[in-house]
Every structure is written in structure tokens, then in C-alpha cells.
C-alpha positions in Angstrom: -65.4 -26.4 15.9 -64.5 -23.1 14.3 -60.9 -22.3 13.3 -59.6 -19.1 11.8 -56.0 -18.0 11.1 -55.3 -14.3 11.3 -54.1 -13.2 7.9 -51.9 -10.3 8.7 -50.5 -8.6 11.9 -50.1 -4.9 12.5 -47.0 -3.0 11.3 -45.6 0.2 12.7 -44.8 2.7 10.0 -42.2 5.2 11.4 -41.8 6.2 15.0 -44.7 8.2 16.3 -43.5 11.4 17.9 -46.2 11.0 20.6 -44.9 7.7 21.6 -41.3 8.9 21.5 -41.9 11.6 24.0 -44.2 9.5 26.1 -43.4 7.9 29.5 -44.3 4.3 30.2 -45.3 3.7 33.8 -45.9 0.0 34.1 -43.8 -3.1 33.2 -44.2 -4.9 29.9 -45.5 -8.5 30.1 -45.5 -11.0 27.3 -47.9 -14.0 27.2 -46.2 -17.2 28.1 -48.0 -20.5 28.4 -51.7 -21.3 28.5 -54.1 -19.0 30.3 -57.8 -19.3 31.1 -60.1 -16.3 31.6 -63.7 -15.3 31.6 -63.1 -12.6 29.0 -60.5 -12.0 26.3 -60.0 -8.6 24.6 -57.8 -8.4 21.6 -56.2 -5.0 20.9 -55.1 -2.5 23.6 -56.2 0.7 21.8 -59.1 3.0 22.6 -61.7 0.3 21.9 -60.0 -2.5 23.8 -59.1 -0.4 26.8 -62.6 1.0 27.1 -64.1 -2.4 26.8 -61.9 -3.7 29.6 -62.8 -0.8 31.9 -66.5 -1.3 31.1 -66.3 -5.0 31.8 -64.6 -4.3 35.1 -67.6 -2.3 36.1 -70.2 -4.7 34.8 -68.6 -8.0 35.9 -66.4 -7.3 38.9 -64.4 -10.3 40.0 -64.4 -12.0 36.6 -61.0 -12.6 35.0 -60.2 -10.3 32.0 -57.2 -10.8 29.7 -56.1 -8.1 27.2 -53.7 -9.0 24.4 -51.9 -6.6 22.1 -49.7 -7.5 19.1 -47.2 -4.8 19.8 -46.5 -2.4 22.6 -49.2 -0.1 24.0 -48.7 3.4 22.7 -46.8 2.4 19.6 -49.8 1.2 17.6 -52.5 3.1 15.8 -54.0 4.6 19.0 -50.7 6.3 19.8 -50.4 7.7 16.2 -53.4 10.0 15.8 -53.7 13.7 16.3 -55.3 13.4 19.7 -58.7 15.2 19.2 -61.6 13.8 21.2 -64.3 15.6 19.2 -67.9 16.0 20.3 -69.1 17.8 17.1 -69.0 15.3 14.3 -67.1 15.5 11.1 -66.9 13.1 8.2 -63.5 12.5 6.8 -64.4 10.4 3.8 -66.9 13.1 2.5 -64.3 15.8 2.9 -66.7 18.0 4.9 -67.7 18.4 8.5 -71.0 17.1 9.9 -72.5 15.6 6.7 -75.6 14.1 8.3 -79.0 15.6 8.8 -79.9 17.6 11.9 -81.4 14.6 13.8 -78.5 12.3 12.9 -76.0 15.0 14.0 -77.7 15.4 17.3 -77.5 11.6 17.9 -73.9 11.5 16.9 -73.0 14.4 19.2 -74.7 12.7 22.1 -72.8 9.5 21.4 -69.5 11.4 21.2 -70.1 13.2 24.4 -71.1 9.9 26.1 -67.7 8.5 25.1 -65.9 11.7 26.2 -67.5 11.5 29.6 -66.4 7.9 29.9 -62.8 8.9 29.0 -63.0 11.8 31.4 -63.9 9.5 34.3 -61.0 7.2 33.4 -58.6 10.2 33.2 -59.6 11.3 36.7 -59.5 7.8 38.1 -56.0 7.1 36.6 -54.6 10.5 37.5 -54.0 11.9 34.1 -52.5 15.4 34.0 -53.8 18.3 31.9 -50.9 17.6 29.4 -52.4 14.2 28.8 -56.1 15.0 28.9 -57.0 18.6 28.3 -60.6 19.8 27.8 -59.4 22.9 25.9 -61.7 22.7 22.8 -60.4 23.1 19.3 -60.4 25.5 16.4 -61.4 24.9 12.8 -58.8 27.0 11.0 -59.4 28.6 7.6 -56.6 29.5 5.3 -58.8 30.4 2.2 -62.1 32.1 1.4 -63.5 28.7 0.8 -62.4 27.7 4.3 -64.2 30.8 5.7 -67.4 29.7 3.8 -67.1 26.2 5.3 -66.7 27.6 8.8 -69.6 30.0 8.2 -71.8 27.1 7.2 -70.6 25.0 10.1 -71.4 27.9 12.4 -74.9 28.1 11.1 -75.4 24.5 11.8 -74.0 24.9 15.3 -76.3 27.9 15.9 -79.3 26.0 14.8 -78.4 23.2 17.1 -77.9 25.6 20.1 -74.2 24.7 20.3 -71.6 27.2 21.7 -69.1 28.5 19.2 -66.9 31.5 18.6 -65.5 33.0 15.4 -62.0 34.3 15.3 -60.6 36.7 12.8 -57.2 36.8 11.1 -55.6 38.9 13.9 -56.9 36.6 16.6 -55.6 33.6 14.8 -52.2 35.2 14.4 -52.0 36.1 18.1 -52.9 32.5 18.9 -50.6 30.7 16.5 -48.0 33.3 15.6 -48.8 32.6 11.9 -50.2 35.0 9.3 -51.3 32.0 7.2 -54.9 31.8 8.6 -57.7 34.2 7.7 -60.1 33.0 10.3 -61.2 30.3 12.7 -64.2 28.7 14.5 -63.8 27.6 18.1 -65.9 25.0 19.7 -65.4 24.2 23.4 -66.4 20.5 23.7 -63.3 18.8 22.3 -60.7 17.2 24.6 -57.1 17.2 23.5 -55.1 14.2 24.5 -51.5 13.1 24.2 -52.6 9.9 22.6 -49.6 7.7 23.5 -49.7 8.9 27.1 -53.4 8.5 27.3 -53.5 4.8 26.3 -50.4 4.0 28.4 -51.8 5.6 31.5 -55.2 4.0 30.9 -53.5 0.6 30.6 -51.5 1.3 33.8 -54.7 2.1 35.6 -56.2 -1.2 34.5 -53.2 -3.3 35.0 -53.7 -3.9 38.7 -57.0 -5.7 38.1 -56.6 -7.3 34.6 -53.9 -9.2 32.9 -52.4 -7.2 30.0 -50.0 -9.0 27.7 -48.0 -7.1 25.0 -45.9 -8.4 22.1 -48.4 -11.2 22.0 -50.0 -11.2 18.5 -53.0 -13.5 18.0 -52.3 -15.8 15.1 -55.5 -17.8 15.2 -58.8 -18.0 16.9 -60.5 -21.4 17.5 -63.9 -22.1 19.0 -64.4 -25.5 20.6 -66.9 -26.8 23.2 -68.3 -23.3 23.7 -65.0 -21.5 24.3 -62.6 -19.5 22.2 -58.9 -20.1 22.2 -56.5 -17.4 20.9 -53.1 -18.7 19.9 -50.0 -16.5 20.2 -46.4 -17.4 19.4 -45.6 -18.1 23.1 -48.9 -19.1 24.6 -52.7 -19.1 24.4 -55.8 -17.7 26.1 -59.1 -19.5 26.4 -62.2 -17.6 27.3 -66.0 -18.0 26.8 -66.3 -14.6 25.1 -63.9 -12.4 23.0 -64.1 -8.8 22.1 -62.0 -7.7 19.1 -60.9 -4.1 19.3 -58.6 -4.3 16.3 -60.1 -1.6 14.0 -59.3 -2.2 10.4 -57.6 -5.5 11.2 -61.0 -7.1 11.7 -61.0 -8.2 8.1 -57.7 -10.0 8.8 -59.6 -12.0 11.4 -62.0 -13.1 8.6 -64.9 -10.6 9.1 -66.3 -7.7 7.1 -64.1 -8.6 4.1 -64.5 -6.3 1.1 -66.4 -3.7 3.2 -63.6 -1.6 4.8 -61.3 1.1 3.4 -57.8 1.3 4.9 -56.6 4.8 4.8 -53.1 5.9 5.9 -52.7 9.3 7.4 -49.2 10.9 7.7 -47.8 13.1 10.4 -44.5 14.7 11.5 -43.4 16.3 14.8 -40.7 18.9 15.1 -37.7 18.7 17.3 -38.2 20.3 20.6 -37.3 24.0 20.7 -37.2 26.4 23.7 -40.7 27.9 24.1 -39.3 31.5 24.3 -36.5 31.1 21.8 -38.3 32.7 18.8 -40.9 34.7 20.7 -44.7 34.5 20.4 -44.5 36.0 16.9 -43.0 32.7 15.6 -45.5 30.1 17.0 -47.9 31.9 19.3 -49.1 30.7 22.6 -47.7 27.6 24.3 -50.6 25.3 23.4 -53.1 25.3 20.7 -54.9 22.9 18.4 -56.2 23.4 14.9 -58.4 21.2 12.6 -58.7 22.4 9.0 -61.9 24.0 7.9 -61.7 21.5 5.0 -61.4 18.1 6.5 -58.7 17.1 3.9 -56.5 19.9 5.0 -53.7 20.0 7.7 -54.3 19.3 11.3 -51.8 21.1 13.5 -51.0 21.1 17.2 -48.5 22.9 19.3 -47.6 21.5 22.7 -45.2 22.8 25.4 -43.9 20.8 28.3 -41.3 22.0 30.8 -40.4 25.0 28.6 -39.9 22.8 25.4 -42.3 23.3 22.5 -43.1 21.0 19.6 -45.4 21.3 16.6 -47.2 18.4 15.1 -48.6 18.5 11.6 -50.8 15.8 10.0 -51.8 16.1 6.3 -52.0 13.8 3.2 -53.8 10.5 3.0 -53.6 7.3 0.8 -55.7 4.2 0.5 -53.6 1.1 0.6 -54.2 -2.7 0.4 -51.0 -3.4 2.4 -50.3 -2.8 6.1 -46.8 -1.3 5.5 -45.8 1.9 3.8 -42.6 2.1 1.8 -39.7 4.4 2.6 -40.2 6.4 -0.6 -43.8 7.1 0.3 -42.8 8.1 3.8 -40.1 10.4 2.5 -42.5 12.1 0.1 -45.0 12.7 2.8 -42.3 14.2 5.0 -41.5 16.6 2.2 -45.2 17.6 1.9 -45.2 18.2 5.7 -42.1 20.4 5.4 -43.8 22.5 2.7 -47.0 23.0 4.7 -45.0 23.7 7.9 -42.7 26.3 6.4 -45.6 28.1 4.7 -47.2 28.6 8.1 -44.2 29.1 10.2 -41.4 30.7 8.1 -39.5 31.8 11.2 -39.2 28.1 12.3 -37.8 27.0 8.9 -34.6 25.8 10.5 -36.5 23.6 13.0 -36.3 20.1 11.7 -38.7 17.2 12.0 -37.6 14.7 14.6 -40.2 12.1 13.9 -42.4 11.2 10.9 -45.0 8.4 10.9 -48.1 6.9 9.3 -51.2 5.7 11.1 -53.9 3.4 9.6 -57.5 4.6 9.7 -60.6 2.4 8.9 -63.6 3.8 7.0 -66.7 2.3 5.5 -68.5 3.8 2.5 -71.7 4.3 4.4 -69.9 5.4 7.6 -71.2 2.4 9.5 -69.1 0.7 12.2 -68.0 -2.9 12.0 -69.8 -3.8 15.2 -71.8 -6.7 16.7 -71.6 -10.3 17.5 -70.0 -11.7 14.4 -69.9 -15.3 15.7 -71.3 -16.9 18.8 -69.3 -15.3 21.7 -67.2 -13.2 19.4 -67.8 -9.5 19.3 -66.4 -6.8 17.0 -65.8 -3.2 18.1 -64.1 -1.9 14.9 -64.1 0.6 12.1 -64.0 4.1 13.7 -64.6 6.0 10.4 -61.8 8.5 10.9 -62.5 9.6 14.5 -60.8 6.8 16.5 -60.5 8.5 19.9 -64.2 8.8 20.5 -65.7 6.3 18.0 -63.5 3.5 19.2 -64.0 4.4 22.9 -67.8 4.2 22.3 -67.5 1.0 20.3 -65.5 -0.6 23.2 -68.1 0.4 25.8 -71.0 -0.8 23.6 -69.3 -4.1 22.8 -68.9 -4.8 26.5 -72.6 -4.0 27.1 -73.7 -6.2 24.2 -71.5 -9.1 25.3 -72.9 -9.0 28.9 -76.5 -8.4 27.8 -76.5 -5.0 29.4 -79.2 -3.3 27.4 -79.5 0.5 27.5 -80.8 3.4 25.3 -77.2 4.1 24.3 -76.7 0.5 23.0 -80.1 0.5 21.2 -79.2 3.7 19.4 -75.7 2.5 18.6 -76.9 -0.7 17.1 -79.4 1.1 14.9 -77.1 1.1 11.8 -76.7 -0.9 8.7 -73.7 -3.2 8.0 -70.7 -1.5 6.3 -71.5 -1.5 2.6 -69.3 -3.2 0.1 -66.4 -1.4 -1.7 -65.5 -2.2 -5.4 -63.1 -5.0 -6.0 -59.4 -4.3 -6.6 -57.8 -2.7 -8.5 -60.9 -0.5 -9.0 -61.1 0.3 -5.2 -57.5 1.5 -5.1 -57.8 3.6 -8.3 -61.2 5.1 -7.3 -60.5 5.8 -3.6 -57.1 7.3 -4.2 -58.6 9.4 -7.1 -61.2 10.8 -4.7 -58.6 11.5 -2.1 -56.4 13.4 -4.6 -59.4 15.4 -5.9 -60.4 16.4 -2.3 -56.8 17.4 -1.5 -56.6 19.5 -4.6 -59.9 21.1 -3.6 -58.6 21.8 -0.1 -55.7 23.8 -1.6 -54.0 26.0 0.9 -55.9 24.3 3.7 -53.5 21.4 3.3 
């Protein structure tokens, strides 16, 4: 018999603006009593939802149970910036596309495989353009260094035969209403999602065929007589096979300890303002999405729904050993967001932030996922390495394939990676990783 208690449960740090403006379309169910199933999935984010959809296709008629510790859309998946990126970038290195040409081609193919899977789900579940928008994205440069990074990125794209378009300062100003940017690089393959809406509508689409239980945190996993039992405060689920789509919390389940870096990213969303109140000179067109030319800079999106616009800014990162962020840290990051926002949009200086929040990323030093069969019948689809929308989607699909013995070229390529490498012990990891982050943010300068 194998028994393991779950060390820590997820914590919500601030209210995500995406979740606050999202609409929930299906009832919340909490696990009550003992349930038996063929499959148990823990975590209803990008990985868990994708694994559930894939299992439905591979094993129709078998019973699938999906558990989430909180409410769908309020967790990490509903807190990111909502870019499903096909062209890879590497957050921990502070640069875009750090791999060699062959590795980059493989990664792009994997990302596009995940995006195609998500696109099929969006069509099947009736997601609108506001939830799932294949609009592409722009790497925005605010400095000469940013222009050089974009130029280098463009050369790599050209060599790979990838479509792209350079924008000058005037074109960036027309798009965003801001004179802050000196140039941009557009690539068409990215899909923009409203992340909280996406996971909620995905779950709603699945809910007619699988059992989804929220506010049902797993506190222990026990294997006995060839089956796993997940215990929750008000019930339990027993299944032959379990897929863990819990991202960085995989080490709280007793796996990949000392190998994962837990990075908090911070974001704020403005109050809604009438789309035509300030004119296009203040914030440009109704919808646009910018990633920074330097990966440690500011990610910014403008959305407009029913004549009401909002701007979302994400910048600043910290490495933490805890799952909660203190109020002082949150207030400091909100001040940093204010500074970055007003520098870009001085005409909107009186527009306040309605929501500020933090989301927890998971990275490994060697950019490897925490993936595979970690114990008999227990599968991990974790550690997205800073690109949770596509990487976690892919991991969920691949975990379902691995667990069902469905071999494919995609699974063979995905499994061709080392184990996440070890990080230094504390407090050296905290000092070293945060030191590197600060150095990279200083180097990013006005891009942040």
C-alpha cells in the first residue's frame, strides 16, 4: 500500500480581473461521499481539462471524475495573460526562442498541435471570438535594445520560413494610442483567450459527460489493491488511474521535490471605461495584445466588450517558497503596475485598477516538464515552464495518451526530454533566483 498526504493546497492571491468579468455557465458541484471511477483527474486547469477531453475521445463510455481544489476560473489557469503562443519563448532565460533551430521547430510543432486541440474544443463548446480569438500577437519594443531583440527574432523567423511583420513607431501608436513604443514584430499564429472564460466554457462543455467536483481539494492519495483513492474533506474518489494536472503543486504531492521553481507573476486590470470616451489617441483600437520584446518586460492587452474597454498589464516576478503572497508585496506590485501603465497611457492616468492579482508559474532549470508515470497508475502532467496555456494543454493530452497506452509520434517526441534538473537548496535558491530575476528586470529597463 502507498500512502501520501498532500503537503499544501492552492491559494488565491488577489482577485483575477479575468475571473471577475467572466460568466459561469454551469452549476458548482462539491464532492460528497465515496465515488468510484475508471479515471481520476486532479486539477481543472488547462492540463486537467485537456486530459479529460482526450480521455473522452480515447475511452468513450468509461467514467471520468475531475476534481479541483477551488473553483474553475479562479485558480492559476484563470490568472494568466491569455496568450496561446505558437512561436516559443523562454521566460527563465529572459529571451525568446533560446533553443537551436531543430529544437525550435519541434517546439513550434508541439505548440501548434496544442492550439489545434484547443481550437477544436472552442468550436465544439461554442466559444465566442471574445473568448478564443486567433488574432496573433505583437512583440512590442520600447527601447533600442528591444528593437535589436525583435530584429534577431525576425531573422530566426525568416530562416524558419515563418510569417511575420515589422511595425514602426507610428503603426504602434495607431494601434495602441501610445507613443511609448518604437517598434513591434507581429506574428499571426498566437490565439488570444479570455482565460477564465476559456476554462469555464471548456468545463461546461465537458460537464454533461464527466463528473466535475469543485471546492474538493485532495488531501491524500493512497494506492491499495491496484487502485488509487483520493481523499477530500467531504468524500473520496477511487480509480485505477490518476492524472495530476496540478502544475507546481506536483511537489506538494511528493514528486519532483527540489527540482521546480515557483515564480509569481503579477497583474492588474483597469476599471472599465467607455471605449470612445478618450478617443483612439488614448488607447488605440478596441483590441490588441502586446508581449514585450524582452521577456522580462510588461505584457499588455486591451479588451473591449459591449462598448466597455479594459487594459490588463502584467509585469514583475518573484521566486517564492510559499504559496501565498503578502499584502505588502501585492501593494508594491500594484504600484509598479501603476508606474508602467501611466508611462504608456498618460491620458488614462485617472483610470484606476479594479483588480490586482498574482499567479504562480512553474519552471525547471533545464526547461523540462514534470511529466510521466511517477508511480504505477499515477501520471504527472505538470511544470509548464512559463507558457501554461499551450504547454499545459499539450501535457494533458500527452498524459492521457501515455495512461491509455496510445502511442504516437507526438508522444514519442514529447517524452524525449530529461527529468527536471535540481535547483540549489534553500536559502541559496531564493537568493540566487530572485537575484537573476532582478538583474533581468533591470536589463529590460523601459520594456518593463
